N, C-alpha and C positions, 0 to 999 in steps of 0.2 A: 684372479690375483696371482702374480708370478711366484714361482717356487722360491723359498728362501731356505738356504741350508741351515739346519738346526745347529745352534751354537753349542759349544761345550757346556757341560753341566755347571762349571764354575761361573760362567757368565750369565746363567739364568737367574733372574731375580724373583724371589718369592713375593709376588704381589698380593697384598692384603687389601689394597684399595686402588681406585682409579680417580681421575680428575675429570669431571664433566666441564668442558670448556664453555659450552652453551653460547652465550653472547658476550664472551669476554673481549671480543674484538671491538665492542662498542662501549667503552668504559663510561662515557659521559651520558649514556642512556639507561644505565642500570636501574635507577629509581623510577624512571618513566616506564620502562618495560615491566618492572615489578607492579606498579599501579595498574597498568593496562591489563596484564595477565590476571591480576587479582580480581579486577572487575569482570573479566571474561569468565573466570572460574565461578564467581558468584552467580552470574547470569546463567551459566550452564546448570549449576545445582538447582537454582530456583525454577528455571523453565522446564527442565526435564523432570524435576521433582513434582511440579504442578501437574504436568501431563500424566505422570504415574499416579498421582493422587486422584485426579478426576476420573480416570479410567477405572479405578477401583470403587469410587463412590457413586458416580452417576449411573442410574439405571439405563439410560439411553446409550451408554458406551460399554455394554456387556457382550458385544458380538466378538467373534474370533479376531477380526481385524484390529479391534482396540485392545484385545488381550495381548496380541503380538506387539502392538505399539507401546503398551505399558512395559513389557519386557525390554523392548528396544531402548526406551528412555532410561530404565534402570541400568542397562548395559552401557549406555553412553556415560552415565555418571561414574560407573566403575572404570571405564576405559580412560577417561580424562584424569581420574583420581590416581591412576597408576603412574602418571608422569608429571602432572602440573604442580602438585604440592612440593615435590622435590625441587622443581625448577624455580618456584617462588622462594623457597628457602635459600637456594644458591644465589639468587638475585638480591635477596634481602641481607644476607650475612656475608656474601662474597667468599664463603667457604664452599668450594666446589668439589670437595673430596666426597667419594662415596665408597663404602666398603665393598669388597668383592662379592660377599654374600648378598648385600643389599642390591647391588647391581644385577646379580643373577635373578634375584626375586622380582625386581622391577621388569626385567626383560621377560621373565616367565609370565607375569600377569598381563603385560602389554600384548604378548603373543596370544594368550588365552582369550582375552577380551576382544582383540582384533579379529582373530579367527572365528570366534563365536558370533561376532557381529556380521561377518560375511555370510555365515550359514543362516543366521536369522533373517537377513535380507532376502535370501533365496526362499526361505519358508514363507515370508510375507508375500513374495511374488506368486508362489504356489497358491496361497489363500486367495489372492485376487483372480488368479486363473480359474479356480473352481467357482468363485462367486459369479464371474462374468460368463464363462464358457459353459458351465454346468450348474446353472442356478437352482434347478429342481433337486439336484443331489447335494447341494451345499450344506444344508443342516445335518445330513447324514454323514457326509465325508468329513466335514470340519466340526465334529462334535467336541464337547469339552475334553473328553478323554484323549482324543487324537491330538488336540492342541497341547495338552500337558505333555504327551509323549514327544511331540516335535520339539518343544522347548527344552525338555530334559535331555533329549538325544543330542541336541546341538552342543550342550555343555559336556556331555559324556564323551563325545567324539574328540573334542579339542584338548581337554585337560591332560590326559596321559601323554599325548603326542608332543605337546608343547613343553611339558616337564622334561621328557626324555631329550628333546632337542636342546633345551637350555643346558641340561647336564653335560651333553656332549661338547657344547661350545666352551663351557667353563672348566672342562677337563683338560683343555689345551694348555700347553706351557706358554706363559707370557714373559716377554723380556723387553728390555729397552724402555721406550716411552710408555707411560701409563695415562696419557692424556687422550680422552675421547672427544673428538671434535663433533659433539652433538649435545642436545639439551636433555637427552635421556639415553639409557643403555640400549641401543639398537644393535641388531645383529651384525650388519656389515661394518660399522665403525669398530666394534669389538674384535671382529676377525682380523682387521688391519693391524691390531696390536699383538696378535698371536705369533709365536715362533713356529717355524717349520711350514709344512705344506698344509694349507687349509682347503684344498680343492674339494675334498669329500664333504666337508662341512658346508661349503658354499653350494654344492650340488644338492645337499639335503635341504638347504634353505629354499632353493628354487623349486624343489619338489613340494615343499610346504606352500609356496606361493601358488603353485598350480592347483594343489588339492583344496586349499582353503580360500583361494582367490579366484583363479580362472574357472574352476569347475562350477562354483556357485554363480559366477557371473554368466557363464554360458547357459546354466539352467534358467537364470532370470531372463536372458535374451530369448530363450525358447518359450518361456511362459508369456512374455510380452508380445512376441510375434503372433502367438495364437490369440491373445487378447485383442490386439489391434485388428487382426483379420476379422474377428467376430464383431467388434465395434463398428467397423466399416460396413458391415452387412446389415446393421440396424436400419429400420425404415425411415426414421425421422432424425433431423439434426438435434432436436431436444433430447431424444433418448441416447444419441451418440455422445452428446456433451455430458449428460448425467453419468453414463457408464465410464467415460474417460476421467471424470472428476474424482471417482473413487480410487483411482490408482495413479493419478498424475503426481501427487506429492511423493509417493514411494519411488516413482520413476526418477524424479529429480534427485532424490537422495542417493539412489543407486548410481546414477551417472557421475555425480560429483565425488562420492566416496571411492568408487572403484576406479574412476579415472585418475585421481590423484595417487591412489595406492599403487596402481599398476605402473604409472610413470616413475614413482620412487623406487619400487622394488625391481623393475626390469631394465633400469638404465644401466649403462656400463659402470662397473665398479672401479672408479679412478679417484685419486685424491683431489683432482681438479673439480670433481662434482660434489664435494662435501658441503660446500656452502649452499648450493642449489638444493641438495637433499634435505638440509635443515629447514629451508623455507617451505618446501613441499610437505615435509613431515609436520611442520607447524600447522599447515593448512588442514590436513586430514585428521590430526590428533587433537586439535584444539578448536579451530574455527568452524569446522563442519558440525561438531557436536553442539556448538552455540547456535548455528542457524537451523539445524534440523527441527527443533520444536516450533520455530517460526514457520517453517515450510509446512509442517503438518497442521498447525493450528489455523494459520491465515487462509489456507485453501480448503478448510473443512468446516462447514457450517455447524455440524453437530458438536464438534469440539469447541467452537466459539460460543455456542449456546451453553455448553457445560461450564465454560470459563466464566460466563456472565452470572450463571447461577451461583458458582462458588464465591465470586466477588460480592454478590448481593447478600450473602448470608451474614 
């Protein structure tokens, strides 16, 4: 972002609220979008809630893999709930204003849930690595205590970092326009509204992208390179297919989630890219959480059996 000379104090406006433009450029589709996103939100709550429920209730789903899956489903509900209810309210009421404190809170929770999701996907990849590459040590390495520590650790790491980063962003002076060309309070659209030099804040943002995005992604790639090399050495096609089926769903989620996130966060920060950023953000903040339960359930016979048991009760 080019340097803008800080205006005199008299010209600074004390912003107490922003305006989320969202999809204001499509006035004739507001109610259609409201209905569409409401249906998507209900599907996300029901599908992820169902997976969370069956992994807690069914005795066949008490292994570490399903423990992490239940946490992932819960996290998906939290992640979507940080942005989608406000967007539905804006579409339904056409009141697009959001107080500065509410905007900061939304950004903070979105960052926390997004960063935690990246770390959890890396933990799930490590679980598959131990299960396939070191099966004899799996019960010892991935015992219940270790699983609890891994889940607790991913929350502990992200929360203080994201709170501090959010505080630094909203400590900046804002002047001029208060319109956020997005459907939620995201970092780069907010920084475009700040006065003065935001270079340090942008660099800190990219550091976070590396720490909570690229590093987990590289760890996942390392885990799956080992997994694939072990699978290819298995003697029969049946054993190879069985081993790969235990991690194929997770691999699909990783590719889609990290692919869209990296494209969004590492693209050049220009005003011409704002429309594209909204579309890609919509994909990984709303559509992926809707499809993830389908990916995990349709490709997992144990989950399908657990769902049938739940429906037959």
